[in-house]
C-alpha positions, 0 to 999 in steps of 0.5 A, spaced: 886 452 907 882 446 909 877 442 905 872 438 909 870 432 905 863 429 908 862 423 904 867 417 902 870 420 895 875 416 890 882 419 890 881 422 883 875 426 886 879 429 891 885 431 887 880 434 882 876 438 887 883 440 890 886 442 883 879 446 882 880 450 889 887 451 888 887 454 881 881 458 882 883 460 889 876 461 891 876 455 896 870 458 901 866 460 895 866 454 890 860 449 890 863 443 893 857 439 890 858 441 883 866 440 884 864 432 886 860 432 880 866 434 875 870 429 879 865 423 878 866 425 870 873 426 870 879 421 873 885 426 875 890 421 878 896 425 880 901 431 879 908 430 875 912 436 876 918 439 871 922 445 872 927 449 876 927 452 883 920 454 883 918 447 883 924 443 886 923 440 893 930 438 893 932 434 887 939 438 887 940 435 894 942 428 891 946 431 885 953 433 885 952 441 884 953 447 888 946 449 887 943 447 893 938 450 899 939 444 904 941 449 909 938 454 914 935 459 913 932 455 908 926 451 910 925 456 916 918 455 916 917 448 913 915 443 917 919 442 924 923 448 921 928 443 917 931 445 910 929 440 905 932 443 898 927 448 897 929 455 895 924 458 900 923 459 907 917 454 907 913 450 902 912 451 894 905 452 890 905 445 889 906 443 896 899 446 898 896 442 893 899 436 896 897 438 903 890 439 901 889 433 897 891 429 904 896 424 901 902 428 904 904 435 906 908 436 900 910 434 893 916 429 894 923 430 890 923 424 885 931 423 887 929 422 895 932 416 897 926 416 902 921 416 897 915 411 898 910 407 894 905 412 896 909 418 893 910 414 887 902 413 886 900 420 888 905 425 885 912 427 885 917 433 882 923 431 877 925 439 877 932 441 879 934 448 881 938 452 876 935 448 870 931 451 864 929 450 857 936 450 854 940 444 856 946 449 856 943 453 862 942 446 866 949 444 864 952 451 867 950 449 874 951 441 873 944 440 874 938 436 871 936 439 864 929 437 862 932 431 858 935 429 864 928 430 868 925 426 862 929 420 864 927 420 871 920 420 869 921 414 865 924 411 871 918 413 875 914 410 870 918 403 871 917 404 878 909 405 877 908 399 873 912 395 878 907 397 883 900 397 879 901 393 872 903 396 866 895 398 864 894 401 870 900 405 870 899 408 863 892 410 865 895 414 871 900 417 866 894 419 861 890 422 867 895 426 870 896 433 870 903 435 868 906 442 870 912 445 867 915 451 871 922 454 868 925 459 864 928 464 869 935 461 869 935 461 861 935 469 862 938 470 868 944 465 869 945 464 862 943 469 857 945 475 861 951 473 865 954 468 860 957 470 853 955 464 848 947 465 847 948 472 847 953 472 842 948 467 838 942 470 839 938 477 840 933 477 846 928 476 841 931 470 837 933 467 844 926 467 846 923 464 840 929 459 841 926 457 848 919 457 846 921 452 841 924 448 846 918 448 850 914 446 844 919 440 843 919 438 850 911 438 851 911 434 845 916 429 848 911 429 854 905 427 850 909 421 846 910 419 853 903 419 855 901 426 858 894 429 856 894 435 860 899 440 861 900 446 865 906 451 864 908 457 869 910 463 865 916 467 867 915 472 873 917 479 872 925 478 872 926 486 873 923 486 879 927 481 883 932 484 888 938 481 885 937 484 878 935 491 881 942 491 885 946 489 879 942 494 875 943 499 880 936 501 880 931 502 885 925 500 881 923 494 877 928 494 871 923 495 865 928 492 860 928 485 863 920 485 865 919 486 857 923 480 856 919 476 861 913 479 858 914 478 851 917 470 852 910 469 856 906 471 850 910 466 846 909 461 851 902 462 850 902 461 843 906 455 843 901 452 848 895 454 843 899 450 837 900 444 842 893 443 843 891 444 836 896 439 833 896 434 839 890 435 842 893 435 849 889 440 854 893 446 856 893 451 861 897 457 862 899 460 869 901 468 869 906 468 874 908 475 871 901 478 873 900 475 879 907 477 882 907 484 879 900 485 882 903 484 889 909 488 888 904 494 885 899 493 890 903 490 897 897 492 902 892 488 898 896 482 900 899 484 907 906 485 904 910 491 906 916 490 903 917 488 896 924 491 894 928 486 897 928 479 900 928 477 907 935 473 907 941 477 909 941 484 906 936 482 901 939 485 895 944 479 893 944 473 897 941 467 895 943 459 895 950 459 898 951 466 900 944 466 904 947 460 908 947 462 915 945 469 914 940 472 919 933 473 916 927 479 917 923 479 923 916 477 919 917 474 912 910 474 911 911 481 910 916 480 904 914 478 897 921 475 896 925 470 901 932 471 898 934 476 892 931 471 887 926 467 890 919 468 893 917 467 900 912 461 902 906 466 902 907 469 895 907 462 893 901 461 896 898 467 893 900 464 886 897 458 888 890 461 890 890 466 884 893 461 878 888 460 872 882 463 875 879 463 867 873 459 866 876 455 861 880 451 867 874 446 867 874 444 860 882 443 861 880 438 867 875 435 863 
């Protein structure tokens, strides 16, 4: 996707324009003039990301955990074919935003020691692969829980204040778009594999517990200055190749998908409550519907393989077990890169289709 700006625009205009194009997925059809009018009335400053491997660009590279992807074949289609810590063959959805903005070709990891002042101003990710809403989920893999990601956000604010001053830093935070994308590991790594939560809660009770944690975390972000929040729903867990393999199923495991769908409904309810109680503007990205549609209608998106990943056998490998493995001939034909994570192409489809609702303009205002 290429965005051509014909006149000099402010950073806020460019970011808002890109966000609209990104979420609407209609780059060639959108009236750029109208988007610029919106940009003139709004002051979106940057994107700040919290979550798990769906949005972690490599923070786990710099913490003592085995949950890393900083080796081949991860990054096969990233710039120069270099692995970065992204659990993907290339870029994540947030990276496509960064490229379109024009500041960089990817959203950087906050823990990257090569992080530049330029990056601080234009958006970073605090996300950590294998994390979740439940702190226990992160603790199982020794990764960054939301509370630890929040501490890094507070450190980010200190760096930001040193760069632009306290008043301007607070303004940047107030006008930033915050993104939260997690929940998958809470179910797959925690509830269904470990004994603690499954003995404490029924699936429905655990969904309610996680939703309450999301609500709590969002209110914490609001107290720290957040005014716009996008939450990405959990994808169809039962369609992941690893789950299908473990459950010895050739088709998507509906019990897992029902858990995903039910939890996503609770997320949407919490976002409605959040907006009503805090005034924070919220939006929801339906990753479940987008991925499910790609699996059900692969030819619509140019896919030919929806049941297994591109790495290794495609049925069980992810993370360390994907290390050094052979890959498929054409990953653009695959929904999944490994047995859990989408390909770069699938992330781009999620990016292009996310938040097609007309309410997006109200969200950004």
